[in-house]
C-alpha positions in Angstrom: 110.5 72.5 74.1 112.9 75.3 74.7 113.1 76.9 78.2 113.1 80.7 78.5 114.5 80.5 82.0 117.5 82.8 82.4 119.5 81.5 85.4 120.7 84.2 87.7 123.2 84.2 90.5 122.2 85.8 93.8 124.0 89.1 94.7 126.4 87.4 97.1 127.8 85.2 94.3 128.7 88.3 92.2 131.9 90.2 92.5 131.8 93.5 94.3 135.3 95.0 93.9 134.4 97.9 96.1 134.1 95.6 99.1 137.4 93.8 98.4 141.0 94.5 99.0 142.2 93.5 95.5 142.7 89.8 96.3 142.4 88.7 92.7 145.1 91.2 91.8 147.5 89.7 94.4 146.9 86.1 95.3 146.8 84.2 91.9 149.8 84.2 89.5 149.4 85.9 86.1 150.7 84.5 82.9 151.1 86.9 79.9 150.2 84.1 77.5 146.8 83.7 79.2 145.8 87.3 78.7 147.3 89.0 81.8 149.7 91.5 80.1 152.7 90.2 82.0 153.8 87.3 84.2 153.3 87.9 87.9 154.1 85.4 90.7 151.5 84.3 93.2 151.0 86.5 96.3 152.5 89.5 94.6 150.5 92.6 93.9 149.9 93.5 90.3 151.9 96.6 89.2 148.6 98.3 88.4 147.0 97.8 91.8 146.6 101.1 93.5 147.0 101.9 97.2 143.2 101.9 97.6 143.0 98.3 96.3 141.6 99.4 92.9 142.9 98.7 89.5 144.7 101.6 87.9 143.9 100.5 84.4 140.4 99.0 84.9 138.9 101.1 82.1 141.5 100.0 79.6 142.1 96.3 80.5 141.5 94.8 77.1 143.4 97.4 75.1 146.4 97.0 77.5 146.5 93.2 77.1 144.6 92.2 80.2 141.7 90.2 78.7 142.2 87.6 81.5 141.4 90.3 84.1 138.4 91.5 82.2 137.0 88.0 82.0 137.9 86.9 85.6 135.0 86.7 88.1 135.7 85.8 91.7 132.0 85.1 92.2 132.0 87.1 95.4 135.0 85.3 97.0 137.0 88.5 97.4 134.3 90.5 99.3 133.3 87.5 101.4 136.9 86.9 102.5 137.6 90.6 103.0 134.6 90.8 105.3 135.7 87.7 107.2 139.2 89.2 107.7 137.7 92.3 109.1 135.6 90.3 111.5 138.5 88.0 112.5 141.4 90.5 112.5 139.7 93.9 112.7 141.5 94.6 109.4 141.9 93.2 105.9 145.1 95.2 105.3 147.4 92.6 103.8 150.0 95.2 103.0 150.7 96.2 106.6 149.6 93.1 108.5 151.6 90.0 107.8 149.3 87.7 109.7 146.3 89.0 107.8 148.2 88.6 104.5 149.2 85.0 105.3 145.6 84.1 106.2 144.0 85.9 103.2 146.5 84.5 100.7 146.0 80.9 102.0 142.3 81.2 102.3 141.5 82.9 99.0 141.8 79.8 96.7 139.6 77.7 99.0 137.0 80.4 99.3 137.0 81.1 95.5 136.6 77.4 94.9 133.7 77.1 97.4 132.0 80.1 95.8 132.4 78.5 92.4 130.8 75.2 93.7 128.0 77.2 95.3 127.4 79.1 92.0 127.3 75.8 90.0 124.9 74.2 92.4 122.6 77.3 92.5 122.5 77.6 88.7 122.1 73.8 88.2 119.1 73.8 90.6 117.6 76.7 88.6 117.9 75.1 85.2 117.4 71.5 86.1 114.5 70.2 84.0 113.8 67.5 86.5 112.0 68.8 89.6 113.3 65.8 91.5 116.9 67.0 90.9 116.2 70.6 92.0 115.6 69.9 95.7 118.8 67.9 96.3 120.9 70.4 94.5 119.3 73.3 96.4 119.8 71.3 99.7 123.4 70.7 99.0 123.9 74.4 98.1 122.3 75.4 101.3 124.5 73.0 103.3 127.6 74.3 101.5 126.6 77.9 102.2 126.0 77.1 105.9 129.7 76.3 106.0 130.7 79.7 104.5 132.3 81.0 107.7 134.5 78.0 107.8 135.6 77.8 104.2 138.7 79.9 104.8 139.9 77.4 107.5 138.9 74.1 105.8 141.4 71.3 106.0 142.4 69.7 102.8 140.2 66.7 103.7 137.2 68.9 104.1 137.8 70.5 100.8 138.2 67.2 99.0 135.0 65.9 100.7 133.0 68.9 99.5 134.5 68.6 96.0 133.4 65.0 95.8 129.9 65.9 97.1 129.5 68.7 94.5 130.8 66.6 91.7 128.5 63.7 92.6 125.5 66.0 92.7 126.3 67.6 89.3 127.4 64.4 87.5 123.9 63.2 86.6 123.2 66.6 84.9 126.4 66.3 82.8 125.4 62.8 81.8 121.9 64.0 80.7 123.3 66.9 78.7 123.9 64.9 75.6 120.4 63.2 75.7 118.4 66.5 75.1 116.9 67.0 71.7 
């Protein structure tokens, strides 16, 4: 039996670049060989990032060699972290506020990873053929989301703990993947 279910992410797990300060264009490094047009070190603004935190070549990413940018999805990490910076610091201006920049740049990888785990759990709960698997996946996603205000400040041990919890919850689904007919 084939399912017609189309899994969908909730709005807060979708990128909204208009509510972000271009974190994906600054924090991660770019490698030209991976479809980013040129090499860029981490925590360095892309040369195409405009003063308003928007991409100056967004409408021409693929023809200009930036397939990696066109394919990238922060899963809402950018806008979540930008909002938290505004709450915490009164600003998300990483260009003029060194303390804000340090906090944002350190937190972005953790928040992006947590958003990815949250998306995986939410989607897995939606598509799980076993009703008995849906509730624990949803419960873990809810528990992870309840921590969202703390993601930016997680210790390495907290992040490793959550990684193990998410992997353990998703492992049975990966094991069952090959047994479907």
